[in-house]
C-alpha positions in Angstrom: 110.6 160.3 147.2 108.0 158.7 145.0 110.4 158.9 142.0 112.3 156.1 143.6 109.4 153.6 143.0 109.0 151.8 139.8 106.3 149.6 138.3 106.1 146.0 138.2 106.4 145.9 134.3 109.6 148.1 134.6 111.0 145.6 137.1 110.2 142.6 134.9 111.6 144.3 131.9 114.8 145.1 133.8 115.2 141.6 135.0 114.5 140.3 131.5 117.2 142.5 130.2 119.7 141.2 132.8 118.8 137.7 131.9 119.2 138.1 128.1 122.5 139.9 128.4 124.0 137.1 130.5 126.1 135.0 128.1 125.5 131.9 130.4 121.8 132.1 130.1 121.6 132.5 126.3 122.3 128.9 125.7 121.9 126.4 128.6 121.8 122.6 128.7 119.2 121.2 131.3 118.3 117.8 132.2 115.0 117.0 134.1 111.6 115.3 134.2 108.5 116.6 132.3 105.4 117.3 134.3 102.2 119.3 133.4 102.7 118.6 129.8 100.3 120.5 127.5 100.4 120.4 123.5 98.6 123.5 122.2 96.5 123.3 119.1 98.8 125.6 117.3 101.7 122.9 117.8 103.6 124.7 120.8 104.5 122.6 124.0 104.1 124.0 127.4 105.5 122.0 130.3 107.5 122.0 133.5 110.9 120.7 134.0 111.7 119.5 137.6 114.2 117.5 139.6 114.2 116.4 143.2 114.1 120.0 144.7 113.3 122.6 141.9 111.4 123.2 138.9 111.3 125.7 135.8 108.5 126.5 133.4 109.3 125.6 129.8 108.0 126.6 126.4 108.9 125.0 123.0 107.5 126.6 119.9 106.0 124.7 117.0 108.9 125.5 114.7 111.0 123.2 117.1 108.3 120.7 118.1 108.0 119.6 114.3 111.4 117.9 114.3 111.0 115.9 117.5 110.9 112.0 116.9 108.9 111.4 120.0 105.9 112.9 121.8 106.7 114.1 125.3 104.7 112.9 128.2 104.5 113.5 131.9 107.3 111.6 133.7 109.6 111.4 130.8 113.2 112.3 131.5 114.7 114.7 128.9 117.8 116.7 127.8 116.8 120.1 126.6 118.7 123.0 125.1 117.5 126.5 125.2 117.6 130.1 126.6 116.6 131.3 129.9 114.7 134.5 130.2 111.9 136.3 132.1 108.3 136.2 131.2 107.2 139.7 131.9 103.4 138.9 132.2 104.1 136.7 135.4 107.6 137.9 136.4 108.7 134.5 136.5 111.7 133.1 134.6 111.4 130.2 132.1 113.4 128.5 129.5 112.5 128.6 125.8 113.4 125.1 124.5 115.0 124.8 121.1 116.0 121.1 121.1 114.9 118.2 123.3 116.3 114.6 123.5 115.1 111.6 125.5 117.3 111.0 128.5 118.2 107.2 128.9 116.9 103.9 127.8 113.8 104.3 129.9 112.5 107.0 127.4 113.2 104.7 124.4 110.9 102.2 125.9 108.3 105.0 126.4 108.6 105.9 122.7 108.5 102.3 121.7 105.1 101.7 123.5 103.7 105.0 122.0 104.5 103.9 118.5 103.4 100.3 119.1 100.1 101.4 120.4 99.5 103.9 117.5 100.3 101.5 114.8 98.3 98.7 116.5 95.2 101.1 116.5 95.8 101.7 112.8 95.7 97.8 112.2 99.2 97.4 110.9 99.7 94.4 113.1 96.4 92.7 112.3 96.6 89.1 111.3 94.5 89.6 108.2 97.2 91.7 106.6 99.9 88.9 107.2 100.9 87.3 103.9 102.1 83.6 103.8 105.7 83.0 103.2 106.3 81.1 99.9 107.3 77.4 100.8 109.5 76.8 97.9 111.2 80.2 97.0 113.3 80.8 93.9 114.9 84.2 95.0 115.3 85.7 98.4 116.1 89.4 99.2 118.0 90.4 102.3 118.2 94.0 103.7 121.0 94.1 106.3 124.5 95.2 106.7 127.0 93.7 104.1 129.4 92.8 106.9 128.9 91.2 110.2 127.4 88.1 111.6 123.7 88.6 110.5 124.5 88.3 106.7 127.0 85.6 107.4 124.6 83.5 109.3 121.7 84.0 106.7 123.7 83.2 103.8 125.4 80.1 105.3 122.0 78.8 106.6 120.3 79.2 103.1 123.3 77.6 101.5 123.2 74.7 103.7 119.5 74.2 103.8 118.4 75.0 100.2 121.5 75.7 97.9 119.4 76.1 94.7 117.8 79.3 96.1 119.2 82.5 94.8 119.9 85.4 97.2 120.2 89.2 96.6 121.8 91.5 99.2 120.6 95.0 99.5 123.2 96.4 101.8 122.0 98.8 104.3 122.9 100.8 107.4 121.4 99.1 110.6 122.6 101.4 113.1 122.8 105.3 113.7 120.6 108.2 112.7 120.6 107.6 109.1 120.0 103.9 109.3 116.1 104.2 109.2 116.1 106.0 106.0 118.4 103.8 104.4 116.4 100.7 105.4 113.3 102.1 103.9 115.1 102.8 100.7 116.6 99.4 100.4 113.0 97.9 101.1 111.6 100.0 98.4 114.4 99.1 95.9 113.9 95.3 96.9 110.4 95.6 95.9 111.4 96.3 92.2 113.1 93.0 92.0 111.4 89.6 91.2 111.9 88.1 94.6 109.7 85.7 96.7 110.5 86.6 100.2 112.4 89.6 101.9 114.4 89.2 105.2 114.9 92.5 107.0 117.1 92.5 110.0 120.4 92.8 111.8 122.3 91.0 114.7 121.9 91.8 118.4 122.8 94.9 120.2 121.6 97.4 122.7 118.1 99.1 122.4 119.8 102.2 120.9 121.6 99.9 118.3 118.2 98.3 117.3 116.3 101.5 117.3 116.2 102.0 113.5 113.9 98.9 113.5 111.6 100.9 115.9 111.3 103.9 113.7 107.8 104.4 112.2 109.1 104.9 108.6 110.5 101.5 108.7 107.4 100.0 110.0 105.3 101.6 107.4 107.9 100.5 104.6 107.5 96.8 105.8 103.8 97.0 105.9 103.6 98.7 102.3 105.9 96.1 100.9 104.5 93.9 98.1 106.9 91.2 98.9 106.3 89.2 102.0 108.8 90.2 104.9 110.4 88.2 107.6 111.8 90.5 110.3 115.1 89.1 111.9 116.3 91.8 114.4 118.5 90.9 117.3 118.3 88.0 119.6 115.4 85.8 120.6 114.5 88.2 123.5 114.5 91.3 121.4 111.4 92.6 120.0 111.0 95.7 117.8 108.2 97.3 115.9 109.4 95.7 112.7 108.6 92.3 114.3 104.9 93.2 114.9 104.4 94.7 111.3 106.2 92.0 109.3 104.4 89.1 107.9 106.6 86.7 109.8 108.9 87.3 112.9 112.1 85.3 113.3 113.9 85.4 116.8 117.3 85.7 115.0 118.8 86.1 111.5 119.6 82.4 111.4 116.1 81.5 112.4 114.8 83.9 109.6 116.9 81.9 106.9 115.5 78.7 108.4 111.8 80.1 108.0 112.6 81.4 104.5 113.7 78.2 102.8 113.0 74.5 103.2 115.6 72.0 104.3 116.8 70.4 101.1 117.4 67.0 103.0 113.8 67.1 104.1 112.7 67.7 100.4 114.9 64.9 99.2 113.5 62.5 101.8 110.1 63.6 100.9 110.7 63.0 97.3 112.2 59.6 97.9 109.3 58.7 100.0 106.8 59.9 97.2 108.8 58.0 94.7 108.7 54.9 96.7 104.9 55.3 97.3 104.4 56.1 93.7 106.3 52.9 92.6 104.3 50.7 94.9 101.1 52.2 93.9 102.0 51.6 90.4 103.1 48.0 91.0 99.7 47.6 92.9 97.9 48.9 89.9 99.7 46.6 87.5 99.1 43.6 89.7 95.5 44.3 90.1 95.0 44.7 86.3 96.9 41.5 85.6 94.6 39.6 87.9 91.7 41.1 86.1 93.1 40.2 82.8 93.8 36.7 83.7 90.2 36.4 85.4 88.8 37.6 81.8 91.1 35.3 80.0 89.7 32.4 82.0 86.1 33.5 81.8 83.5 31.3 80.2 82.4 34.2 78.0 85.9 34.6 76.3 86.2 30.9 75.9 82.8 30.4 74.4 81.7 33.8 73.1 78.8 32.3 71.1 77.3 31.5 74.4 76.0 35.0 74.9 74.2 34.9 71.6 72.7 31.6 72.2 70.9 32.8 75.4 69.9 35.9 73.5 68.5 33.8 70.6 66.4 31.6 73.0 65.1 34.8 74.7 64.3 36.2 71.3 62.4 33.0 70.3 60.4 32.9 73.6 59.3 36.7 73.1 58.2 35.9 69.5 56.2 32.9 70.7 54.6 35.0 73.5 53.8 37.8 70.9 52.2 35.5 68.7 49.9 34.0 71.3 48.8 37.4 72.4 48.1 38.3 68.7 46.1 35.1 68.2 44.0 35.6 71.4 43.3 39.1 70.2 42.1 38.0 66.7 40.0 35.2 68.2 38.3 37.7 70.5 37.7 40.1 67.7 36.0 37.3 65.7 33.7 36.6 68.6 32.8 40.1 68.9 32.1 40.4 65.1 30.0 37.2 65.1 27.9 38.7 68.0 27.3 41.9 66.1 26.5 40.0 62.9 23.9 37.9 64.5 22.3 40.5 66.8 18.5 41.3 66.5 19.3 45.2 65.8 21.8 44.4 63.2 19.4 42.1 61.4 16.3 44.5 62.0 17.6 48.1 61.7 14.0 49.5 61.2 13.2 48.8 64.8 15.8 51.3 66.0 14.5 53.9 63.4 11.0 53.4 64.8 12.1 53.7 68.3 14.2 56.9 67.7 11.3 58.3 65.7 8.8 57.8 68.5 11.3 59.5 71.1 11.5 62.5 68.8 8.0 62.8 68.5 7.5 62.8 72.3 10.3 65.4 72.8 8.6 67.6 70.1 5.2 67.2 71.8 6.7 68.3 75.1 8.3 71.4 73.5 5.0 72.4 71.9 3.2 72.3 75.3 6.1 74.6 76.7 6.1 76.7 73.7 4.9 80.4 75.0 3.6 81.3 71.5 1.0 78.5 72.0 0.1 80.1 75.3 -0.4 83.5 73.6 -2.6 81.9 71.0 -5.0 80.7 73.7 -5.6 84.3 74.7 -2.8 84.9 77.2 -0.5 88.0 76.9 3.0 89.1 78.2 3.2 92.5 79.8 6.6 94.3 79.7 7.7 97.7 81.2 11.1 98.9 79.9 11.7 95.3 78.7 11.1 93.7 82.1 8.2 91.3 82.4 5.5 92.4 84.7 4.3 89.6 86.9 2.4 91.7 89.6 0.4 94.9 89.7 2.9 95.9 92.5 5.4 96.6 89.8 3.2 99.2 87.9 2.3 102.6 88.7 -0.3 105.0 87.1 0.7 106.4 83.8 3.3 103.9 83.3 3.9 102.9 79.6 3.8 99.2 78.9 3.9 96.9 75.9 1.5 94.1 75.8 2.8 91.0 73.7 0.1 88.9 72.1 0.3 86.1 69.6 0.3 88.1 66.5 1.9 91.5 67.6 2.6 94.0 70.4 0.2 96.7 71.9 1.5 99.9 73.3 -0.6 101.0 76.3 -0.5 103.4 79.2 -1.7 102.4 82.7 -4.9 104.5 83.8 -5.5 102.7 87.1 -3.6 100.3 89.4 -5.5 98.0 91.8 -9.2 96.9 92.1 
């Protein structure tokens, strides 16, 4: 009887074989909503697909996740292709997903917001990266379809507003799976040309039609463009990633052309105004100079130029007279001083000064003799030194100290025998 019982592993293996041998389960197409999504560090995706009443576990290995153009999140509706089998470890059935597509426009908006947030965090939308559009361009490049309303509106508007500007069309796919790559390629080619501005865009359409302009590679190509880019995608209400990363966003292709070139009529009006203002300014300058010239012609100086020198001559005479008076006063004062010196008592009796100076000198010599220490020594005084220091008190001496006694005619070496009374 026990031989009729099997292990759980054997049962799971049996059921797995049944699942894998069923042709209907080898490739199934399922739509549902993602929940419990988890991205493994090795690149595998683990999640649950559910609808209103049921759910199934799903696994998508890294070899398949690498080709996805979006990042799955909880709540996203998807279309998956894969095979259904049994996972022996749990005994539950699951689907191994080989391909996954977003289901519906709602998921496109999710992908749009995800990429927008990513690029915004990287700084691709920052204002400091926006370059100014050249005000008076010589040559404009256009990346769009070679046929359709967009290119027609752009060319017509540029020709009407600024016909002297040259345009170069870089025809590109603007819809479909290959459009993003083609747009990037044409932007890169346009950057090899000598153009001032690049318009990138297309006419209106559904979100699916405009989707190439929401691709990351297109956004990075616009950001890396050396030529300033004006985005012109869809209608005024349409916004794409290209609009956020471009240097300037235009609501329509026609508006892009208007932003890219000035209005020739405005320029002509400005030039006419500038010409008129310049003409009037020159007339004013000429008239002012003419009035100045007439004023100079009627001036007293030009009519009697010698009058200038007459005044100068008179001033010079006055200065010469003043200088002569100063010199005369100086000479007179000097004569008076000289007369005083010549008639002074000292000048006439110089010996008096000699006698006075001699007496002062003798007085000074007498004072020096009194203060001369040698004279003091001659009177019997002596100077006592110990190690070149003068001894002025017995407190500075000790027994057996060697001392030198300076007298008037020499030095006596001595030794202290006793200090005190």
